[in-house]
VMD Tcl script that draws the C-alpha trace (Angstrom):
set ca {
  {48.63 -12.82 -4.79}
  {46.76 -14.94 -2.30}
  {46.23 -11.92 -0.07}
  {44.79 -9.86 -2.94}
  {42.45 -12.75 -3.91}
  {41.36 -12.94 -0.19}
  {40.74 -9.16 -0.10}
  {38.72 -9.32 -3.23}
  {36.61 -12.13 -1.66}
  {35.94 -10.11 1.44}
  {34.84 -7.01 -0.52}
  {32.64 -9.21 -2.60}
  {31.00 -10.66 0.40}
  {30.57 -7.27 2.14}
  {28.98 -5.88 -1.11}
  {26.60 -8.70 -1.49}
  {25.46 -8.47 2.19}
  {24.91 -4.70 1.62}
  {22.70 -5.48 -1.38}
  {20.93 -8.05 0.64}
  {19.82 -5.16 2.91}
  {18.64 -3.07 -0.05}
  {16.31 -5.90 -1.06}
  {14.62 -5.78 2.36}
  {14.43 -2.04 2.48}
  {12.52 -1.57 -0.78}
  {10.49 -4.88 -0.62}
  {9.24 -4.22 2.94}
  {8.03 -0.82 1.97}
  {5.20 -2.51 0.02}
  {3.30 -4.08 2.92}
  {3.04 -1.07 5.31}
  {2.18 1.03 2.25}
  {-0.96 -1.15 2.14}
  {-2.18 0.88 5.07}
  {-1.73 4.10 3.19}
  {-3.23 2.77 -0.09}
  {-6.12 1.40 1.86}
  {-7.04 4.67 3.58}
  {-6.00 7.21 0.82}
  {-8.01 5.40 -1.89}
  {-10.71 3.75 0.38}
  {-10.10 0.21 -0.91}
  {-10.41 -3.21 0.71}
  {-7.64 -5.22 2.49}
  {-7.07 -7.28 -0.68}
  {-6.67 -4.19 -2.96}
  {-4.47 -2.55 -0.35}
  {-2.01 -5.38 -0.81}
  {-1.83 -4.68 -4.58}
  {1.30 -2.67 -4.22}
  {2.83 -5.65 -2.67}
  {1.45 -7.89 -5.47}
  {2.96 -5.51 -8.01}
  {6.35 -5.68 -6.38}
  {6.45 -9.48 -6.24}
  {4.69 -10.31 -9.53}
  {7.65 -8.83 -11.26}
  {9.53 -11.86 -10.11}
  {7.28 -14.04 -12.28}
  {8.05 -11.85 -15.36}
  {11.73 -11.28 -14.59}
  {12.84 -14.49 -13.06}
  {14.01 -16.43 -16.05}
  {15.34 -13.37 -17.93}
  {17.46 -12.51 -14.82}
  {19.00 -15.97 -14.99}
  {19.75 -15.44 -18.59}
  {21.27 -12.04 -17.93}
  {23.34 -13.42 -15.17}
  {24.90 -16.03 -17.43}
  {25.47 -13.43 -20.29}
  {26.97 -10.44 -18.45}
  {27.98 -11.77 -15.14}
  {27.32 -10.83 -11.53}
  {28.69 -7.32 -11.28}
  {26.95 -5.95 -14.41}
  {23.61 -7.61 -13.36}
  {23.96 -5.98 -10.03}
  {24.68 -2.54 -11.54}
  {21.60 -2.88 -13.84}
  {19.40 -3.97 -10.82}
  {20.46 -1.06 -8.74}
  {19.83 1.45 -11.65}
  {16.32 -0.09 -12.24}
  {15.66 0.08 -8.49}
  {16.38 3.85 -8.40}
  {13.83 4.26 -11.22}
  {11.28 2.13 -9.68}
  {11.34 4.10 -6.32}
  {11.40 7.33 -8.39}
  {8.11 6.39 -10.01}
  {6.61 5.65 -6.64}
  {7.71 9.08 -5.50}
  {6.03 10.67 -8.60}
  {2.74 8.92 -7.64}
  {2.61 11.20 -4.63}
  {2.44 14.19 -7.11}
  {0.16 12.54 -9.55}
  {-3.58 13.35 -9.82}
  {-5.98 11.58 -7.48}
  {-7.38 9.56 -10.45}
  {-3.97 8.25 -11.56}
  {-1.88 8.19 -8.33}
  {-2.79 4.58 -7.43}
  {-1.94 3.27 -10.88}
  {1.33 5.16 -10.95}
  {2.32 3.81 -7.57}
  {1.64 0.19 -8.77}
  {3.75 0.76 -11.75}
  {6.62 1.98 -9.50}
  {6.16 -1.11 -7.26}
  {6.32 -3.40 -10.35}
  {9.55 -1.74 -11.62}
  {11.08 -2.02 -8.17}
  {10.16 -5.72 -8.28}
  {12.25 -6.05 -11.35}
  {15.31 -4.67 -9.42}
  {14.66 -6.90 -6.43}
  {14.43 -10.01 -8.59}
  {17.77 -9.22 -10.34}
  {19.51 -8.49 -7.00}
  {18.14 -11.73 -5.51}
  {19.44 -13.66 -8.59}
  {22.93 -12.19 -7.95}
  {23.10 -12.18 -4.12}
  {21.99 -15.70 -3.17}
  {24.19 -17.91 -5.56}
  {27.13 -15.57 -5.04}
  {26.99 -15.74 -1.25}
  {26.42 -19.53 -1.48}
  {29.40 -19.96 -3.69}
  {31.73 -17.56 -1.83}
  {30.90 -19.36 1.37}
  {32.08 -22.69 -0.12}
  {28.56 -24.09 -0.72}
  {26.98 -26.77 1.64}
  {26.38 -25.85 5.26}
  {29.05 -23.05 5.11}
  {27.28 -21.55 2.06}
  {24.02 -21.55 4.01}
  {25.90 -20.03 6.96}
  {26.93 -17.02 4.87}
  {23.46 -16.60 3.37}
  {22.21 -16.44 6.98}
  {24.76 -13.59 7.74}
  {23.49 -11.76 4.69}
  {19.92 -12.46 5.82}
  {20.80 -10.79 9.26}
  {21.53 -7.50 7.56}
  {18.47 -7.96 5.41}
  {16.42 -8.31 8.64}
  {17.89 -5.16 10.17}
  {16.57 -3.21 7.10}
  {13.21 -5.04 7.21}
  {12.88 -4.04 10.86}
  {13.41 -0.39 10.27}
  {10.99 0.03 7.31}
  {7.59 -0.59 8.88}
  {8.68 1.35 11.93}
  {9.72 4.21 9.78}
  {6.36 4.24 7.94}
  {4.39 3.95 11.23}
  {6.17 7.03 12.59}
  {5.45 9.06 9.42}
  {1.70 8.36 9.48}
  {1.43 8.56 13.32}
  {-1.92 9.96 14.43}
  {-3.33 10.23 10.91}
  {-3.81 6.60 9.71}
  {-7.31 7.35 8.26}
  {-5.89 10.43 6.44}
  {-2.56 8.85 5.39}
  {-1.27 9.65 1.93}
  {1.67 8.60 -0.32}
  {3.23 12.02 0.14}
  {3.81 11.28 3.82}
  {6.09 8.37 2.89}
  {8.42 10.55 0.83}
  {11.28 10.43 3.43}
  {11.41 6.71 3.06}
  {11.62 7.04 -0.64}
  {14.33 9.69 -0.50}
  {16.34 7.22 1.66}
  {15.83 4.31 -0.78}
  {16.88 6.36 -3.78}
  {19.99 7.66 -1.89}
  {20.90 4.00 -0.99}
  {20.60 2.94 -4.59}
  {22.70 5.70 -5.87}
  {25.39 5.03 -3.29}
  {25.37 1.33 -4.11}
  {25.59 2.04 -7.79}
  {28.92 3.86 -7.34}
  {30.36 1.45 -4.84}
  {29.66 -1.43 -7.34}
  {31.02 0.58 -10.20}
  {34.39 1.19 -8.63}
  {34.88 -1.94 -6.56}
  {36.38 -4.94 -8.26}
  {34.28 -7.94 -7.58}
  {35.50 -11.40 -8.56}
  {33.03 -13.47 -10.49}
  {32.18 -16.90 -8.97}
  {33.63 -19.59 -11.11}
  {30.50 -21.70 -11.46}
  {30.28 -24.68 -13.71}
  {29.82 -23.41 -17.19}
  {27.86 -24.88 -20.08}
  {27.53 -24.12 -23.77}
  {23.92 -25.42 -23.78}
  {21.18 -23.01 -24.57}
  {19.34 -21.56 -21.45}
  {16.14 -23.45 -22.49}
  {17.90 -26.75 -22.27}
  {19.41 -25.82 -18.92}
  {16.04 -24.92 -17.53}
  {14.53 -28.23 -18.77}
  {17.44 -29.99 -17.25}
  {17.06 -28.39 -13.86}
  {13.35 -29.23 -13.84}
  {14.33 -32.96 -13.88}
  {15.53 -32.65 -10.33}
  {12.59 -33.48 -8.01}
  {14.12 -31.78 -5.03}
  {14.67 -28.55 -6.96}
  {11.06 -28.46 -8.35}
  {9.60 -29.06 -4.86}
  {12.08 -26.45 -3.42}
  {10.95 -23.85 -5.96}
  {7.28 -24.43 -4.81}
  {8.64 -24.15 -1.26}
  {10.03 -20.66 -2.03}
  {6.63 -19.65 -3.48}
  {4.79 -20.48 -0.23}
  {7.70 -19.42 2.04}
  {7.77 -15.82 0.74}
  {4.04 -15.70 0.92}
  {4.31 -16.62 4.66}
  {7.23 -14.15 5.38}
  {5.24 -11.21 3.82}
  {1.65 -12.29 4.59}
  {2.15 -12.79 8.40}
  {3.43 -9.24 9.22}
  {1.49 -7.55 6.39}
  {-1.94 -8.81 7.42}
  {-1.01 -8.29 11.07}
  {-0.35 -4.56 10.33}
  {-3.70 -4.28 8.75}
  {-5.40 -6.00 11.67}
  {-3.72 -3.87 14.24}
  {-4.46 -0.52 12.63}
  {-8.12 -1.31 11.48}
  {-10.85 0.11 13.72}
  {-12.44 -2.31 16.24}
  {-15.88 -1.96 14.54}
  {-14.28 -3.39 11.30}
  {-12.61 -6.34 13.06}
  {-9.35 -4.74 13.87}
  {-7.52 -3.87 17.10}
  {-7.70 -0.07 16.61}
  {-4.08 0.54 17.53}
  {-2.07 3.54 16.29}
  {0.22 3.18 13.25}
  {3.35 3.96 15.45}
  {2.74 1.09 17.81}
  {1.56 -1.17 15.03}
  {4.73 -0.36 13.03}
  {6.86 -1.26 15.90}
  {5.04 -4.45 16.65}
  {5.51 -5.55 13.05}
  {9.06 -4.30 13.22}
  {9.61 -6.73 16.07}
  {8.60 -9.65 13.80}
  {11.49 -8.62 11.39}
  {13.83 -7.99 14.42}
  {13.16 -11.72 15.54}
  {14.06 -12.81 12.00}
  {17.39 -11.08 12.61}
  {17.83 -12.89 15.92}
  {16.89 -16.22 14.17}
  {19.26 -15.59 11.33}
  {22.18 -14.86 13.64}
  {21.33 -18.12 15.53}
  {21.18 -19.85 12.14}
  {24.43 -18.35 11.14}
  {26.14 -19.64 14.31}
  {24.60 -23.06 14.01}
  {24.81 -23.35 10.22}
  {28.04 -25.32 10.21}
  {26.74 -27.72 12.88}
  {23.03 -28.19 12.23}
  {21.89 -29.22 8.69}
  {19.45 -27.00 6.67}
  {16.99 -29.91 6.72}
  {16.94 -30.21 10.46}
  {16.41 -26.41 10.64}
  {13.53 -26.57 8.15}
  {11.71 -29.30 9.95}
  {11.92 -27.61 13.39}
  {11.08 -24.13 12.32}
  {8.13 -25.11 10.06}
  {6.67 -27.28 12.87}
  {7.08 -24.47 15.45}
  {5.52 -22.05 12.99}
  {2.43 -24.27 12.59}
  {2.00 -24.27 16.45}
  {2.36 -20.47 16.78}
  {-0.07 -19.66 13.99}
  {-2.63 -22.24 15.36}
  {-2.44 -20.45 18.69}
  {-3.00 -17.04 17.02}
  {-6.07 -18.27 15.18}
  {-7.69 -19.93 18.24}
  {-6.74 -17.34 20.81}
  {-9.28 -14.56 21.68}
  {-8.45 -11.06 20.33}
  {-9.87 -9.68 23.57}
  {-6.93 -11.18 25.42}
  {-4.22 -8.61 25.76}
  {-0.47 -8.77 26.47}
  {2.14 -5.99 26.85}
  {4.91 -5.61 24.21}
  {7.77 -3.07 24.17}
  {7.12 -0.50 21.52}
  {7.64 3.21 20.46}
  {4.47 5.12 21.03}
  {3.12 8.60 20.90}
  {2.82 10.41 24.27}
  {-0.05 12.56 25.39}
  {2.16 15.59 24.49}
  {2.48 14.40 20.89}
  {6.11 13.19 21.38}
  {7.47 9.76 20.87}
  {8.80 7.53 23.66}
  {9.42 3.88 24.39}
  {7.02 2.02 26.61}
  {4.78 -0.96 26.97}
  {1.73 -1.18 25.00}
  {-1.31 -3.60 25.22}
  {-1.93 -5.58 21.97}
  {-3.96 -8.73 21.39}
  {-2.19 -11.96 22.19}
  {-2.73 -13.07 18.63}
  {-0.16 -10.40 17.65}
  {2.49 -11.85 20.06}
  {2.18 -15.30 18.59}
  {2.35 -14.01 15.05}
  {5.35 -11.81 15.77}
  {7.15 -14.89 17.16}
  {6.73 -16.59 13.75}
  {9.57 -14.33 12.73}
  {11.97 -16.70 14.57}
  {10.71 -19.49 12.45}
  {10.72 -17.75 9.04}
  {14.25 -16.36 9.72}
  {16.37 -19.26 8.47}
  {13.86 -20.61 5.80}
  {15.05 -18.68 2.71}
  {18.68 -19.84 3.12}
  {17.75 -23.29 4.08}
  {15.30 -23.83 1.17}
  {17.74 -22.36 -1.34}
  {20.62 -24.49 -0.04}
  {18.71 -27.67 -0.07}
  {17.12 -27.01 -3.53}
  {20.33 -26.24 -5.42}
  {22.48 -28.92 -3.78}
  {24.23 -31.01 -6.57}
  {23.00 -28.96 -9.54}
  {26.43 -28.14 -10.92}
  {26.07 -26.45 -14.29}
  {22.43 -25.84 -13.74}
  {23.01 -23.43 -10.87}
  {22.53 -20.16 -12.72}
  {19.35 -21.42 -14.61}
  {18.06 -22.71 -11.30}
  {18.45 -19.33 -9.68}
  {16.30 -17.86 -12.42}
  {13.61 -20.33 -11.96}
  {13.71 -19.89 -8.23}
  {13.10 -16.13 -8.68}
  {9.88 -16.75 -10.69}
  {8.42 -18.48 -7.71}
  {9.16 -15.65 -5.39}
  {6.02 -14.03 -6.77}
  {4.31 -16.06 -3.99}
  {5.23 -13.06 -1.80}
  {2.62 -11.14 -3.74}
  {-0.03 -13.72 -4.58}
  {-0.47 -15.42 -1.09}
  {-0.86 -12.13 0.78}
  {-3.60 -10.88 -1.65}
  {-5.42 -14.19 -1.15}
  {-5.07 -13.77 2.60}
  {-6.32 -10.09 2.28}
  {-9.25 -11.32 0.40}
  {-9.98 -13.98 3.04}
  {-9.60 -11.37 5.77}
  {-12.31 -9.27 4.05}
  {-14.58 -12.26 3.81}
  {-13.95 -14.16 7.11}
  {-11.99 -11.86 9.37}
  {-8.24 -11.23 10.00}
  {-7.48 -14.28 12.17}
  {-9.32 -16.73 9.86}
  {-7.12 -15.44 6.99}
  {-4.18 -17.12 8.71}
  {-5.41 -20.51 7.56}
  {-3.63 -19.69 4.30}
  {-0.45 -19.59 6.37}
  {-1.22 -22.91 8.04}
  {-1.47 -24.70 4.73}
  {1.72 -22.94 3.47}
  {3.67 -24.01 6.67}
  {2.42 -27.58 6.34}
  {3.92 -27.79 2.79}
  {7.28 -26.54 4.16}
  {7.18 -29.17 6.81}
  {6.55 -31.78 4.03}
  {9.56 -30.38 2.14}
  {11.79 -30.70 5.06}
  {10.73 -34.23 5.85}
  {10.58 -35.70 2.36}
  {10.72 -33.34 -0.56}
  {14.27 -32.01 -0.13}
  {15.89 -35.41 -0.76}
  {17.88 -35.46 -4.05}
  {16.63 -38.70 -5.76}
  {18.17 -37.69 -9.15}
  {21.90 -38.08 -8.47}
  {22.27 -40.17 -11.68}
  {21.76 -36.89 -13.82}
  {25.08 -35.57 -15.03}
  {25.90 -31.96 -13.84}
  {29.40 -31.39 -15.08}
}
mol new
graphics top color blue
foreach p $ca { graphics top sphere $p radius 0.5 }
foreach p [lrange $ca 0 end-1] q [lrange $ca 1 end] { graphics top cylinder $p $q radius 0.2 }
display resetview
């Protein structure tokens, strides 16, 4: 009996980690798609990020309902619904490539919005389940970091894949060129649906409550460390998406428009390196998670991130460094080599090491000691993930107004808040509130 329970736990963990990767694959399609939207529809940097906004704004709409759905139907059914909705969302994005020029942009945004519903539901399932299956505390954070590692693998692949598909034709890029990515995403969703359908996944035995969801939400908002943590998630996801998203726009924009004028293939691999470093950071976080507290990790990484972004802002874009990338050869083929990119890009890519452990760290700190409020807290958390859509649009607007590097002041203020949360805001000062 114990062996069966252990096997069920292992299958549940593997399945949740697999779903963690799906979140990254679909979510990280939105930012590089900004290059396509910007060129196909001749729009600004800010409008090019609207697909990303559509994806993340769905969290604001679906965050609380996802928590309610989780408490009503459980983890497995919520995950099945999420996967089915994700397939539909990517399908709509695919249809935008066949739509008329006058409606294609709008159809794509609808698809990104529907896909955001799916990602919100999956995040609501994956994070608390991994935290619970890991035993909560530092060990729960450690398991979330492992899941985040696979998430980073998929995040690394996506911008590289898009960069290769539009290589040599950035200014003529269209949605139809990205169809192979969409085919892959729909295939992954279909496969995951059938795996979830036939694999028995034990439901985490979280503390239950007969109280209405509205009461539970009001209850969780009484915890200061959770409220500040939810805000931290808002700014963190904005950092995670905004740093590489704006970097991709900067690298591919012509020099006369303030960009670096680099090919989409090289740019995709530079941005992919950011996500690769997130993988490295999450592996380090997973190995240190049982020894180093989430709070110490948050303080160190947010402080280091501030230094790196300051260096990016104040360094000259004329200063070049060599980075290993995949590039297009003179014969039209693809090969690995060294490419010169502005030194600012190197500093921004290194920020990936800092953002790598922040999601798990913030979530772990914010839900500590919530007991019966955990499911409701997860729903509230998901609402604030919309920061991943809002902050990059603000950054894109600032890039249009003041230049790409000056737009990273948005990231500076966001990282400063995360440093505050690690130093002060994460402390649970409401331990007198009953959670049983």
